[in-house]
Each structure stands twice: as structure tokens, then as C-alpha cells.
MARDODREN-628097 format. One line per 4 residues: number of its first residue (from 1); their letters; for each residue x, y, z of C-alpha. Coordinates in steps of 0.1 Angstrom, whole numbers, padded with zeros to 4 digits. Layout:
NUM	A	X:Y:Z; ...
***
This chain:
1	MDNK	0833:1256:0819; 0845:1266:0784; 0867:1241:0767; 0891:1262:0747
5	STQK	0910:1253:0716; 0927:1219:0716; 0952:1230:0690; 0986:1213:0697
9	VEVK	1017:1235:0698; 1051:1218:0700; 1070:1228:0731; 1107:1221:0727
13	DRGI	1130:1208:0754; 1103:1190:0773; 1098:1153:0781; 1061:1157:0779
17	GVGG	1036:1173:0755; 1020:1203:0771; 1011:1226:0742; 0977:1242:0736
21	DLNV	0958:1274:0744; 0951:1278:0781; 0921:1297:0794; 0938:1320:0819
25	YGTA	0910:1342:0829; 0890:1343:0861; 0864:1367:0874; 0859:1399:0854
29	IGGD	0879:1424:0874; 0892:1455:0856; 0929:1463:0854; 0926:1497:0870
33	FIQN	0907:1481:0899; 0933:1454:0903; 0961:1481:0904; 0943:1502:0929
37	VYGD	0935:1474:0953; 0965:1452:0949; 0992:1478:0947; 1021:1489:0925
41	STGE	1020:1474:0890; 1058:1476:0889; 1060:1453:0919; 1037:1428:0903
45	HSYL	1058:1430:0871; 1089:1422:0890; 1072:1393:0908; 1060:1378:0875
49	NRLL	1094:1381:0859; 1110:1364:0889; 1086:1335:0883; 1096:1333:0847
53	HKFA	1132:1333:0856; 1126:1305:0880; 1108:1284:0854; 1135:1291:0828
57	KEEK	1162:1280:0852; 1145:1248:0862; 1137:1240:0825; 1174:1242:0818
61	LFVA	1183:1221:0848; 1156:1195:0844; 1160:1190:0807; 1187:1163:0812
65	LAGD	1163:1143:0833; 1130:1151:0815; 1144:1146:0781; 1148:1170:0751
69	AVIE	1123:1151:0729; 1086:1159:0730; 1064:1130:0740; 1027:1134:0738
73	SRFD	1014:1120:0771; 0980:1107:0779; 0961:1119:0810; 0933:1099:0825
77	VCFP	0909:1119:0846; 0892:1102:0876; 0868:1117:0901; 0870:1111:0939
81	DQPD	0839:1088:0941; 0853:1064:0914; 0892:1066:0915; 0896:1033:0896
85	KPTR	0875:1044:0867; 0888:1070:0842; 0859:1092:0832; 0877:1113:0806
89	QYMN	0910:1112:0787; 0932:1140:0773; 0964:1140:0753; 0972:1174:0766
93	IVDA	0973:1188:0801; 0961:1222:0789; 0928:1207:0778; 0923:1193:0813
97	ANDL	0931:1227:0828; 0905:1243:0806; 0879:1218:0816; 0885:1215:0854
101	TRFV	0887:1245:0878; 0910:1225:0901; 0926:1191:0901; 0955:1170:0912
105	IIGE	0981:1158:0887; 0992:1124:0899; 1017:1099:0885; 1049:1080:0894
109	PGAG	1082:1099:0901; 1096:1110:0867; 1063:1109:0849; 1062:1146:0842
113	KSTS	1040:1160:0870; 1061:1191:0878; 1070:1196:0842; 1033:1198:0833
117	LREL	1025:1221:0863; 1054:1243:0854; 1043:1248:0818; 1007:1257:0829
121	AKQV	1021:1282:0855; 1044:1297:0828; 1014:1302:0804; 0994:1319:0832
125	TLAR	1025:1341:0841; 1030:1352:0804; 0993:1359:0801; 0992:1381:0832
129	LKDK	1021:1401:0820; 1002:1409:0789; 0966:1413:0803; 0955:1423:0837
133	RALL	0923:1404:0833; 0943:1371:0835; 0947:1354:0868; 0977:1360:0889
137	PFWI	0999:1328:0893; 1012:1318:0927; 1036:1289:0929; 1044:1270:0961
141	DLGF	1070:1242:0966; 1051:1222:0992; 1082:1202:1001; 1100:1233:1016
145	SENP	1111:1225:1051; 1100:1258:1067; 1064:1256:1054; 1039:1261:1083
149	PDAM	1015:1232:1088; 0984:1254:1085; 0975:1259:1048; 0965:1296:1052
153	ELLR	0996:1303:1072; 1016:1285:1045; 1001:1307:1017; 1008:1339:1038
157	YQWG	1044:1327:1045; 1051:1320:1008; 1034:1351:0997; 1058:1372:1018
161	RQDA	1089:1351:1009; 1081:1356:0972; 1073:1393:0976; 1040:1388:0958
165	PGKL	1019:1419:0951; 0993:1433:0974; 0974:1413:1000; 0969:1375:0996
169	EAWL	0934:1376:1011; 0922:1402:0986; 0934:1381:0957; 0916:1350:0972
173	DHEA	0884:1368:0980; 0882:1381:0944; 0891:1347:0930; 0918:1364:0909
177	VWLF	0947:1341:0918; 0957:1307:0904; 0974:1284:0929; 1001:1260:0916
181	LDGL	1011:1236:0945; 1040:1213:0937; 1047:1181:0957; 1019:1172:0980
185	NEMP	1036:1139:0988; 1069:1158:0996; 1055:1180:1024; 1077:1180:1055
189	ESSA	1068:1158:1085; 1081:1183:1110; 1055:1201:1131; 1026:1181:1115
193	SRKD	1021:1149:1095; 1016:1151:1058; 0981:1138:1063; 0973:1167:1086
197	RAAS	0989:1192:1063; 0968:1178:1034; 0936:1180:1055; 0944:1217:1062
201	LKKL	0949:1224:1025; 0916:1207:1017; 0899:1229:1042; 0914:1260:1027
205	LDQY	0904:1250:0992; 0869:1244:1005; 0869:1279:1020; 0876:1294:0985
209	PQVR	0857:1270:0962; 0860:1292:0931; 0898:1298:0933; 0916:1278:0907
213	AIVT	0942:1254:0920; 0964:1226:0906; 0984:1202:0928; 1009:1175:0920
217	CRSY	1013:1143:0940; 1026:1108:0936; 0997:1084:0927; 1003:1061:0957
221	DYYE	1003:1088:0983; 0973:1107:0969; 0950:1077:0970; 0965:1063:1002
225	TLQL	0966:1092:1026; 0966:1126:1010; 0931:1128:0994; 0919:1164:0986
229	DLPA	0886:1152:0971; 0896:1167:0938; 0896:1152:0903; 0928:1132:0897
233	VQIQ	0945:1138:0863; 0968:1108:0861; 0998:1108:0838; 0998:1074:0821
237	PLDS	1030:1055:0816; 1045:1056:0781; 1033:1029:0757; 1055:1011:0732
241	ERIQ	1047:1035:0704; 1056:1066:0724; 1088:1049:0737; 1098:1043:0700
245	VFAE	1091:1079:0691; 1112:1091:0720; 1141:1068:0712; 1141:1078:0675
249	KRLS	1143:1115:0684; 1171:1109:0709; 1192:1082:0692; 1183:1085:0655
253	ERAE	1196:1054:0636; 1207:1037:0669; 1171:1037:0681; 1162:1002:0667
257	KFLN	1191:0986:0685; 1182:1004:0717; 1146:0992:0716; 1158:0956:0710
261	ALST	1180:0960:0741; 1149:0966:0762; 1147:0928:0765; 1137:0923:0801
265	DALQ	1106:0931:0821; 1127:0954:0843; 1140:0975:0814; 1106:0977:0798
269	NMAR	1091:0989:0830; 1118:1016:0833; 1113:1027:0797; 1076:1035:0804
273	NPCA	1088:1064:0827; 1099:1095:0807; 1126:1104:0833; 1140:1069:0834
277	LAML	1137:1066:0796; 1158:1097:0791; 1185:1083:0814; 1185:1050:0795
281	TDIY	1190:1067:0762; 1218:1088:0776; 1235:1057:0790; 1230:1037:0757
285	RERE	1245:1066:0737; 1277:1063:0758; 1280:1026:0765; 1256:1007:0741
289	QLPS	1245:0986:0771; 1218:0991:0797; 1217:0987:0835; 1198:0957:0848
293	DLNR	1176:0974:0874; 1165:1008:0887; 1193:1011:0913; 1220:1004:0886
297	LYTV	1203:1030:0864; 1208:1058:0889; 1244:1046:0897; 1255:1044:0861
301	YLEL	1237:1076:0850; 1252:1097:0878; 1287:1082:0872; 1285:1091:0835
305	RYKD	1273:1127:0844; 1303:1130:0868; 1328:1116:0843; 1317:1141:0817
309	SHKR	1318:1171:0841; 1352:1159:0854; 1366:1159:0819; 1355:1196:0816
313	GLMR	1374:1204:0848; 1342:1212:0868; 1346:1187:0897; 1366:1193:0929
317	LSWD	1361:1160:0946; 1364:1124:0935; 1331:1106:0926; 1333:1084:0958
321	ELKA	1338:1115:0980; 1310:1135:0963; 1286:1106:0964; 1293:1100:1001
325	VLEN	1286:1136:1010; 1254:1137:0988; 1243:1105:1005; 1247:1122:1039
329	LGFC	1229:1153:1027; 1200:1132:1013; 1197:1111:1044; 1198:1141:1068
333	MFAE	1172:1159:1049; 1149:1130:1054; 1159:1122:1090; 1163:1157:1105
337	NQST	1146:1182:1082; 1120:1156:1070; 1115:1174:1037; 1127:1175:1001
341	VASQ	1135:1212:0999; 1158:1225:1026; 1162:1261:1037; 1196:1278:1035
345	DWIT	1196:1281:1073; 1193:1243:1076; 1220:1238:1050; 1243:1261:1070
349	SWLQ	1237:1241:1101; 1243:1208:1083; 1276:1221:1070; 1289:1226:1105
353	KTLP	1281:1191:1117; 1308:1165:1119; 1287:1142:1142; 1250:1135:1141
357	SSGW	1225:1153:1163; 1206:1120:1169; 1212:1083:1169; 1200:1079:1133
361	GNKL	1229:1076:1109; 1257:1074:1135; 1275:1048:1114; 1271:1068:1082
365	LTRL	1284:1100:1097; 1312:1084:1115; 1323:1067:1083; 1321:1099:1064
369	GFAP	1336:1123:1090; 1338:1151:1065; 1348:1186:1076; 1326:1216:1067
373	NIKQ	1349:1227:1039; 1347:1192:1022; 1309:1194:1024; 1310:1229:1009
377	EALR	1331:1216:0980; 1306:1188:0975; 1277:1213:0974; 1295:1232:0946
381	DGFD	1302:1200:0927; 1265:1190:0932; 1254:1223:0917; 1278:1220:0887
385	LNVL	1267:1184:0882; 1230:1195:0882; 1223:1169:0910; 1215:1198:0934
389	VQDK	1194:1228:0926; 1198:1261:0944; 1171:1287:0943; 1186:1319:0955
393	QSNS	1152:1337:0953; 1136:1314:0978; 1169:1307:0996; 1165:1270:0993
397	IRFI	1183:1238:0981; 1169:1205:0968; 1179:1176:0947; 1171:1178:0910
401	HQSI	1146:1150:0913; 1129:1132:0942; 1140:1098:0928; 1176:1110:0928
405	HGYL	1172:1122:0963; 1158:1088:0974; 1185:1069:0957; 1213:1089:0975
409	ALPG	1195:1088:1008; 1189:1051:1008; 1223:1039:1022; 1218:1061:1053
413	LMEA	1183:1049:1057; 1195:1013:1055; 1220:1019:1083; 1194:1035:1104
417	MGEN	1170:1006:1100; 1182:0986:1131; 1176:1015:1155; 1141:1024:1144
421	PRWF	1125:0999:1120; 1091:1016:1119; 1106:1049:1109; 1127:1031:1083
425	IYQI	1096:1014:1068; 1078:1047:1067; 1106:1064:1048; 1109:1035:1024
429	SALG	1072:1040:1015; 1079:1076:1008; 1107:1067:0984; 1086:1044:0962
433	ETAA	1104:1023:0936; 1137:1040:0942; 1138:1020:0975; 1139:0986:0957
437	PAVP	1174:0977:0971; 1157:0978:1006; 1134:0949:0998; 1156:0922:1016
441	ALLA	1157:0944:1047; 1119:0947:1046; 1115:0910:1044; 1140:0906:1073
445	IVHN	1119:0929:1094; 1088:0907:1088; 1108:0876:1096; 1121:0890:1128
449	NPND	1086:0902:1139; 1064:0873:1129; 1035:0882:1153; 1035:0919:1148
453	DLIR	1006:0925:1124; 1012:0963:1123; 1048:0958:1111; 1036:0933:1085
457	HDVI	1010:0957:1073; 1035:0986:1070; 1061:0964:1052; 1035:0952:1027
461	QSLR	1025:0988:1022; 1061:0997:1014; 1064:0969:0990; 1032:0981:0973
465	AIGA	1048:1016:0970; 1080:1001:0955; 1059:0981:0930; 1073:0960:0901
469	SAIE	1109:0968:0910; 1106:0948:0942; 1104:0915:0925; 1136:0922:0906
473	VDMG	1155:0924:0939; 1140:0894:0958; 1115:0868:0947; 1109:0860:0984
477	ILPM	1083:0888:0985; 1058:0866:0966; 1054:0838:0991; 1052:0864:1019
481	LVDA	1025:0884:1001; 1005:0852:0991; 1006:0841:1028; 0994:0875:1038
485	LKIH	0962:0870:1017; 0952:0842:1042; 0955:0864:1073; 0923:0872:1092
489	DMGI	0932:0909:1093; 0913:0925:1064; 0937:0954:1062; 0967:0931:1057
493	RWEA	0948:0911:1031; 0938:0942:1012; 0974:0956:1012; 0988:0923:1001
497	AEAL	0963:0921:0972; 0972:0957:0962; 1009:0949:0964; 1006:0918:0943
501	GQIG	0986:0939:0918; 1014:0964:0916; 1041:0938:0912; 1021:0917:0887
505	TSKA	1045:0890:0875; 1035:0858:0858; 1048:0839:0888; 1025:0859:0911
509	VEML	0996:0850:0888; 1004:0813:0890; 1004:0814:0928; 0971:0833:0928
513	IEIL	0955:0808:0905; 0965:0780:0929; 0948:0799:0957; 0916:0802:0937
517	QNKD	0916:0765:0928; 0921:0755:0964; 0885:0749:0976; 0898:0746:1012
521	EHKW	0909:0782:1013; 0886:0806:1030; 0864:0828:1008; 0881:0859:1020
525	THEA	0914:0845:1006; 0897:0839:0972; 0884:0875:0974; 0919:0889:0981
529	AAIA	0934:0868:0953; 0908:0880:0928; 0914:0916:0938; 0951:0911:0931
533	LGRI	0944:0896:0897; 0922:0925:0889; 0949:0949:0898; 0975:0930:0877
537	GVPA	0951:0931:0846; 0961:0921:0811; 0980:0904:0797; 0995:0887:0828
541	SVPA	0961:0878:0844; 0946:0862:0813; 0956:0826:0824; 0935:0831:0856
545	VPAL	0902:0836:0837; 0889:0800:0842; 0897:0800:0879; 0881:0834:0883
549	VDVL	0849:0822:0866; 0848:0791:0889; 0848:0815:0919; 0821:0836:0902
553	ICDD	0797:0808:0896; 0803:0790:0928; 0771:0776:0944; 0788:0766:0977
557	WVEG	0773:0794:0997; 0793:0802:1029; 0804:0833:1046; 0823:0856:1022
561	TEDA	0811:0839:0990; 0794:0870:0976; 0824:0892:0983; 0846:0867:0965
565	QDAA	0822:0866:0936; 0821:0904:0934; 0859:0905:0933; 0861:0878:0907
569	ANAL	0836:0896:0884; 0855:0929:0888; 0888:0911:0880; 0873:0896:0848
573	SKIG	0859:0930:0837; 0894:0944:0841; 0910:0916:0821; 0885:0926:0794
577	REAV	0880:0911:0760; 0900:0880:0768; 0874:0871:0795; 0843:0876:0773
581	PALI	0840:0839:0760; 0842:0826:0795; 0817:0851:0809; 0792:0842:0781
585	DALR	0797:0805:0789; 0791:0813:0826; 0757:0830:0817; 0747:0798:0798
589	HIRS	0758:0776:0826; 0739:0795:0853; 0708:0796:0831; 0709:0759:0825
593	KCLD	0712:0750:0862; 0684:0774:0874; 0695:0771:0910; 0679:0797:0933
597	SQKS	0713:0801:0950; 0728:0813:0917; 0702:0838:0906; 0721:0866:0921
601	IFPK	0751:0857:0899; 0733:0867:0867; 0736:0905:0874; 0773:0901:0884
605	IIEA	0782:0885:0851; 0761:0910:0831; 0778:0939:0850; 0812:0925:0842
609	LVKI	0804:0923:0805; 0789:0958:0805; 0821:0971:0821; 0842:0956:0793
613	GNPA	0819:0974:0769; 0826:0979:0732; 0856:0955:0730; 0831:0927:0739
617	LPLL	0805:0936:0712; 0817:0913:0684; 0817:0883:0706; 0784:0892:0723
621	IDAL	0766:0898:0690; 0779:0864:0677; 0766:0848:0709; 0731:0864:0708
625	HKNS	0716:0835:0689; 0727:0811:0717; 0716:0831:0748; 0688:0857:0750
629	NIAE	0703:0871:0781; 0730:0886:0759; 0703:0911:0747; 0703:0927:0782
633	VLGK	0741:0931:0780; 0740:0947:0746; 0713:0970:0758; 0733:0982:0788
637	IGSS	0764:0987:0767; 0742:1009:0746; 0760:1008:0712; 0740:1012:0680
641	EAVP	0763:0987:0665; 0742:0960:0681; 0708:0972:0668; 0707:0952:0635
645	ALID	0715:0919:0653; 0688:0926:0679; 0662:0934:0652; 0671:0901:0634
649	AYNV	0666:0883:0667; 0631:0898:0673; 0611:0870:0658; 0634:0842:0671
653	YPRP	0640:0848:0708; 0618:0861:0737; 0607:0895:0725; 0607:0913:0759
657	FIIE	0645:0910:0761; 0649:0924:0726; 0624:0953:0732; 0641:0963:0764
661	ALAE	0676:0962:0748; 0665:0983:0719; 0649:1008:0742; 0681:1010:0763
665	IGSP	0702:1017:0732; 0677:1044:0720; 0687:1042:0683; 0659:1057:0660
669	DAIP	0665:1026:0638; 0647:1006:0665; 0614:1026:0664; 0597:1006:0637
673	IILD	0602:0973:0653; 0590:0987:0687; 0559:1001:0671; 0552:0966:0657
677	GLYD	0554:0954:0692; 0524:0975:0702; 0502:0950:0685; 0519:0919:0698
681	KEGN	0496:0904:0725; 0520:0876:0734; 0529:0879:0771; 0533:0916:0779
685	VNVL	0552:0926:0747; 0527:0954:0739; 0530:0970:0773; 0568:0967:0772
689	SLWA	0568:0983:0737; 0548:1012:0751; 0573:1018:0779; 0602:1014:0754
693	LGKF	0587:1042:0733; 0592:1065:0763; 0629:1064:0755; 0623:1083:0723
697	QSSE	0610:1119:0719; 0601:1121:0682; 0568:1135:0670; 0560:1102:0655
701	VIST	0562:1084:0688; 0542:1111:0707; 0515:1110:0681; 0513:1072:0683
705	LVDI	0509:1074:0721; 0482:1101:0718; 0463:1079:0693; 0464:1050:0718
709	LNNE	0452:1073:0746; 0422:1085:0726; 0413:1051:0711; 0383:1039:0733
713	IIDL	0384:1005:0717; 0418:0998:0734; 0418:0985:0769; 0419:1013:0796
717	KIRL	0450:0997:0812; 0469:1001:0779; 0457:1036:0774; 0468:1046:0810
721	TALS	0502:1031:0802; 0505:1053:0772; 0495:1082:0794; 0523:1074:0819
725	VLGN	0548:1071:0790; 0539:1106:0778; 0546:1118:0814; 0580:1101:0813
729	IGKP	0588:1118:0780; 0582:1151:0798; 0584:1185:0783; 0587:1173:0746
733	AAQA	0553:1158:0750; 0537:1193:0754; 0519:1188:0721; 0498:1161:0738
737	VPMI	0485:1183:0766; 0451:1192:0748; 0445:1155:0741; 0453:1146:0777
741	VDFW	0428:1173:0790; 0402:1159:0766; 0408:1124:0779; 0403:1138:0815
745	KDKD	0370:1155:0809; 0349:1123:0808; 0367:1105:0837; 0352:1104:0871
749	DHFV	0375:1076:0884; 0396:1091:0913; 0426:1069:0905; 0426:1079:0868
753	CEKI	0423:1116:0876; 0453:1115:0900; 0473:1098:0873; 0464:1125:0848
757	VKVL	0474:1153:0872; 0507:1136:0878; 0514:1133:0841; 0506:1170:0835
761	GKIG	0530:1179:0863; 0558:1159:0847; 0552:1175:0813; 0557:1208:0831
765	TPEV	0548:1234:0805; 0526:1265:0811; 0499:1250:0789; 0490:1227:0818
769	VPTL	0485:1254:0844; 0449:1263:0838; 0438:1227:0839; 0457:1221:0871
773	IEAL	0443:1252:0887; 0408:1239:0878; 0417:1207:0895; 0424:1225:0927
777	QNPN	0386:1229:0931; 0383:1192:0937; 0368:1188:0972; 0389:1157:0978
781	QVSR	0419:1167:0999; 0442:1140:0985; 0434:1150:0949; 0441:1187:0958
785	WITI	0475:1179:0972; 0484:1158:0942; 0475:1188:0921; 0496:1210:0942
789	AALT	0525:1187:0938; 0520:1187:0901; 0519:1225:0900; 0550:1227:0921
793	SVAT	0568:1203:0898; 0559:1225:0868; 0569:1257:0887; 0604:1243:0895
797	TALG	0611:1230:0860; 0598:1258:0837; 0617:1289:0827; 0605:1322:0842
801	KEWA	0597:1338:0809; 0574:1309:0800; 0554:1315:0832; 0545:1352:0826
805	PTIP	0510:1345:0811; 0500:1322:0840; 0512:1344:0870; 0480:1363:0875
809	ELAM	0460:1331:0876; 0483:1316:0901; 0487:1348:0922; 0449:1353:0925
813	LLNH	0447:1319:0942; 0463:1337:0972; 0429:1352:0978; 0409:1320:0973
817	DNEN	0381:1312:0998; 0398:1278:1006; 0427:1283:1029; 0444:1252:1017
821	IQRA	0444:1265:0981; 0458:1298:0994; 0487:1280:1010; 0492:1259:0979
825	AMEI	0494:1290:0957; 0519:1306:0980; 0540:1274:0980; 0540:1274:0942
829	LNDL	0547:1311:0938; 0577:1307:0962; 0591:1282:0938; 0586:1303:0907
833	PVNN	0618:1319:0892; 0600:1352:0883; 0597:1386:0899; 0567:1402:0883
837	VIDV	0540:1392:0908; 0547:1421:0932; 0512:1437:0930; 0494:1405:0939
841	LEYS	0518:1397:0967; 0515:1432:0981; 0478:1428:0983; 0483:1395:1002
845	LDDT	0503:1413:1029; 0470:1424:1044; 0454:1389:1042; 0437:1376:1074
849	DADV	0456:1344:1072; 0490:1347:1089; 0506:1320:1067; 0496:1338:1035
853	RKGA	0510:1371:1049; 0542:1354:1058; 0544:1337:1025; 0539:1369:1005
857	ARKL	0565:1387:1026; 0590:1358:1021; 0584:1359:0983; 0588:1397:0982
861	KQIG	0621:1395:1001; 0633:1368:0977; 0624:1391:0947; 0644:1419:0964
865	TPEA	0638:1447:0939; 0633:1483:0952; 0596:1480:0945; 0593:1447:0964
869	LAAL	0612:1461:0994; 0591:1493:0994; 0559:1472:0996; 0573:1454:1026
873	REHG	0582:1487:1044; 0548:1502:1037; 0531:1472:1054; 0554:1473:1085
877	FNI	0576:1443:1077; 0613:1443:1087; 0638:1440:1059
***
């Protein structure tokens, strides 16, 4: 895919940097064709302008939460098969959209997922208005309560509601639409579970693999239950530098005092979220003091918003009345409508209720007891306060932000807990960190159901979703989670480890270290503790390095030891540079003991150091003179920065380690020392140096290998090794083909001949074809099939235009006296990416061998030109 310009363009009134030039074009479909097939261009114009109006309105409403200062965010891109390992990083969501056809934007509530998606959709909308070659944007709020469970039905339903132009299926079939799907984790639970809805969406996307699509989802939900097997573009929390920039833009000269006021872990965690940071700066501007936790943040922020609106005469109800009604609305949307976006019909029904339709929330509704007119007043106040958002075009209502919705719904959920604990636990998981005040209630559920592992599992899962905010409410979660690490059920242990990793306090690290140091604990407990420490990462987990190393180098082999070692090695790699000295010492320790039971630990330590990578280089280079195994690590890291140190170590330490490391790095600076190794007869240094040269493709290296091949004084074993290395170099070694052929001419050794044929096949250029065709005459059947394999290898790797001179020679083999050679030629021709062998293939349609006739027909059908099809018809073959 083309990566368009990465030029940054400032976008005002955003909490997240989303500038840049977006590639908005899809398949090449002319504008006239689009208009003819998809209908009235005036209707499309109206549709696009309605989208722009929607985006403009939401930008105005959301600016108070998203912040009016631009923050350049970082996006880490992971792929489904390695979700824990970022494989690419962007400072701009537009660059990710240019590189990836489809992906999921994940992050915590308030991180800027919808803001990023909205900006991308806006750019596509503006481009489509100007140019009919651009893709048509199609936006869907996945949290809308009336959305059908089936994804195709959902798209049709929303297509009709939005009065989108033409027929949906036509746009999909021609890959001319770009889907923007907001809120995967907010999908309603009515009619089908979110998991089933996500599975249906995945099936639809698989059905149209070339249609561009971007989805937003909370990180926890995407990895836990809602996987679409798409790349995940994760919005990273703000670091201290970006927090400072934001504060200076919002608070000017008061920014320094504000930053100093972020004195607790809780406040620093809140400040890493753009939405929460905007609230904190607003609160500080008014009060010059900050709320202690997330729950207080929402309370104070909304009270300040109400106070300001009340002064301007916009409010009809008192804050207590308004909050109570909004709490009821938020709870009922979860409990009854089970969604984050409610239809106007459902709101009308809710307005008429003075008593609940189910047992959930009886106490809350009885306490409120508001008449419909009071609720109606509350809705108006909610709109004026920008706590509620009404979309008249889609006839729906939602809270301005999912976290605000969760905060207001929580009192009702707490009152409903006693009647249905499992439902309560599930909803708490959906709310995430907003549900921190429910932590004591979650602990009480575990206490009251000590033998119910399912409840324990679900509660721990909820605590994991709440994350670091949970510890600020109740320290009692730590002993409960640590105890869960010791439970036989692997699912509970894993969830507890993940939850501890999310919470990540110094106290948790202390307790986990105690587990690792207790030799009486089962190895699976050590494994779970190591997983938790790896999730916590730096800097909190640094004190655990010695205990993790002890687990890693343990020689007390019992069930579960290797799993614990793997977890410890992974945790140390995540701790990073701070763990390097201990890992180097562990290498030395294992080497000195030379126990058979510990030999498998070597690769685990090396892998951990390699994962740490470049940050470990200075310490590894310094340690090279103490431990030759460090050379292997430096080689696998692959940085040219290590080459001088490795060259210096060549004459001091075992040379095979140095040669292999230099070959892994592949720096041209290493070629001279590797060439010197060709003449080193100590051990197998000369052979290793030969193989190492295969990593390079320079003319100097290839000439050296050819000289060795043709030097009859050199041992045949070494010459054959040089031959194999030329084969590994592949196509760049084409200059050596004549010398390889000369080497072959005087060889009658069957093994040597087979080796030569294989090498020619690996080099894979047309120059080898005549020699390989000649080799087909060998009466030995095994040799012939080796030659066939070599020719096939060449056929499948060479470009068609390079094959033109050799086609007649290959095609004439179709008429060879030897039937095996005929079949071989047909097999090779069937793999060729060319279409100028029609005459020879047509002649083969009359061959007496049925396999040759069928093969020729198959190839002609594959070519598919009018001439090829005419030849088939003339010989009576069905097309």
C-alpha cells in the first residue's frame, strides 16, 4: 500500500493530533459510472453534507471533554498473532490509515478513539464531495440500541436510516465504500451478545476483504472477547512531556503549579488520559485544587459545568434533581435497553415510566419517583449542559461520553447488585475504570461466595477492567488477587496475574516478590506471579529482578518449572535495560555450573536479552570480554554498533561465536575478518566462515566462493560447502553459473551431481535452464526428479520476460521419447508465468499420452487468450 505524505497539519479544537494527508481513493471507478449505478448525485451530496453536519456538531459538543489543545498522540500498531508486541509506531492516525486497509483503533475511554475516527471520516467525506473517485464514507454508531445482530442486516438498516445513496451491496461489491464503525465494545446486548455481534461483523469483513474499514473499541474488550483478527492501532497514554504541553496550552502561566499538584499516583494516572486531563485542567482553573480519584473527578467536573450553566440561566432543575434523573436514565439504558445509544422510541417509553418494568433498580426508581414532565425537563437540561447528545438525523440520544454514562449509571447498578450479582459483575466489566467505586461490592461478592470459582473469575476480570483505579478504593483487592494466583484453576490464575499487572502498585510488587522467593509455592504460582510482574513492567517491577532471575535459573525440575522459567524470562525482557546485568550474570552462572538440567535455560536468557534489544547494547558490549555467549546475543540483536567490539574479540575468544554473530549482523565491515577465517583451520572456523559469507551478496564474496569452488587443491568437502553457499545466496550468484557448470562436467559422483542441480535450481535464473535440461537425460530416476524439482524452482521464481528465450527448449520436451520427461516438462510449463507457448502446447493436444494432452489443455485454459481458447475448441476440448 502507498504511504502518503506524513506532513503534519495542525487541527484546532481537538484533544489529539490527527493531521496529515489521507489517501482516500479506492478502486478506479469513473464518476459517470458511479452516478449511473448508484443514483442521483444530488442525493449523495445531501448525504455527505449531513455527515459533515454531524461531525461538526459532535466536535463542538465534545471539545469540552476532548480538550481544545492539540496533543500529538502515539499509536502503536500490533497484529493479531502478536498482540503484546508493537510492530510499528505512528505519531499520526492518518499515517496508519494510509498504511493499513483496515484496523481497529483501541485505547482506554477518553483516549481519543472516536475523535480520531471522526477526523478520518471527515477527511474522506470532504474528499468525496470534491472528487467522485474518492471512497464513499459510511459511519455507524455500533452502540445504537436498534441495531440488528447480523452485520449485513445492520449495514442495510443503517444505510436506510441515513438515506445513503444507491444500493449498499453495489458499493460493497465495487469496493467503493469506506466503513467507519464506532464503539465495538458498546454494541447492545439485546437480541445477541456482543461476542456474537462481533463474530458476525468479522464474517462480513471477511466476505468483502478489499473494503476499507476502521473500527473503534476499548482495549480490554477487544483483546478479551471482541477480536476481529485485524491489526490493532493502540492509542498510547500521554507521557509527561505531552501532559506538560497540554497544561501549558490550557493554563498558561498556571501550568507549572498544576503539574506540581499532580502529586499522587492516582492523579498522574488520570492525567495520562486526554479526556481526564482536560477535566483536571478545567477544575484547576476554577478551584486550584484537584479531586483525589476518578469518581470525584466526574462529580466535581459535572458540578462545575452545572454551576456555570445555572449562572447563565440555562438550568430548570436543581443539580441533585438533574443528577438523579440522569442516573436513572443511564441505569435504564444499561439494564433495559442494554446499549449506549438509545432510540427516540425507547426514550419516549422511558419518559412514561414511574415504576420499573423489572426487578432491577426498584429501589432507585422508587426513590426517584419522577413524573414524565420532570424527566422531560431533565432531558432538556442534559442537552443544555452537554451531558446528553441528541442526534435528530438518526433519531437517537446518548451520553456525551461512555465514561460519563458509566459514572451516572453506577448508583443504579450498585442497588441492583443484590438481586443479580452476575449481571452486576458483567456490567461493571463493561464500565471499566469508571466503576472503581464498586470495588468494595465486588470484594463482598467474592467473600459471600467463597466456593464459586466462576464468580471469583468474573470478579477478578472486572477488577482487571477497572485497572489502577481499583487500588485507590480498596487495598483489600491485593491479598485477594495474590491468593488467586495459588488456585488450581488456570483461568483464575491468569486473570489474577493480568489484574495485578493492570493495577501495578509497589505494594503488589512486594507481595509478588514474596511469592517468587517462597520455594514451597507451586511452580504454577511462580509462573502467575512472573506474568503479573511482566505486565506491571518498569519502573515498579525493577526490585523483582533478582527473584525473577532465581526462578529463571532454577535447577529444581518439577512439573511447571519450564513454564515458570518462560514467564520469568518474558518478565525480565519487559523490565528491559534494568534487568540486563542480572541476565548477563545468569548466563555466566549457568555456564559455570554446566548442568545438563540447565542447558535449556541458555536460549531463554538469550531470548530475553534479544527482546530487550538496543537498550541492552552498551552493557552487552562491555560484558563481551567476560562471556563469549554474549556474541550470540549481539548477533541476534543485529546492530552494526556491535561489529567493532566483535572484531576486536576475534583473536581472543572462540572464533565460531564471533563469526556467527558477525554473519547475523550482516554488516559489510565484517567481510574482511570473515574472509580471514577461510584460512583458519582451527576447529571448523573455515567452514563456518564459508557459511557466514552466504549472508552477503557482494561480487567480492561471490568471486571468493567461485575461486574456492575451482581450486582443486582445496578439500572437496570445503569446495562443496562453497557450492551450497552460492545456492543460498540465490539469484545474485548468477555470475557463478558458468563456473558451476564447468565444475560439474568432470564429476561422476551421483551425490555431487545432485548437489549441483539443487544449487542451480536455487540460483533460479534462465542461464541454468539448458544445463538442467541436459541433466534430464540422466537415466537415474532419482537424479531426473531432482532436476525436475530444480527446474520447477527456477520456473516459480523467475520473471516471465526472463524466460522467453528458454520456452522453446522447455516446450519441446513435451514431445520427448521419455514419458517421465514429458510429464516433467508439462509440470514446469504449468508453473511458468508466461503465455507465449501456445503453438507448442497446441501440438501437444494430439499427443498419445493422456497426461500430456490434459496438461497442455490445462495450461492453455490458464493462458486464456483468444488464440489459446481457439486451439482448445479446434481439438474438441470443452472450455
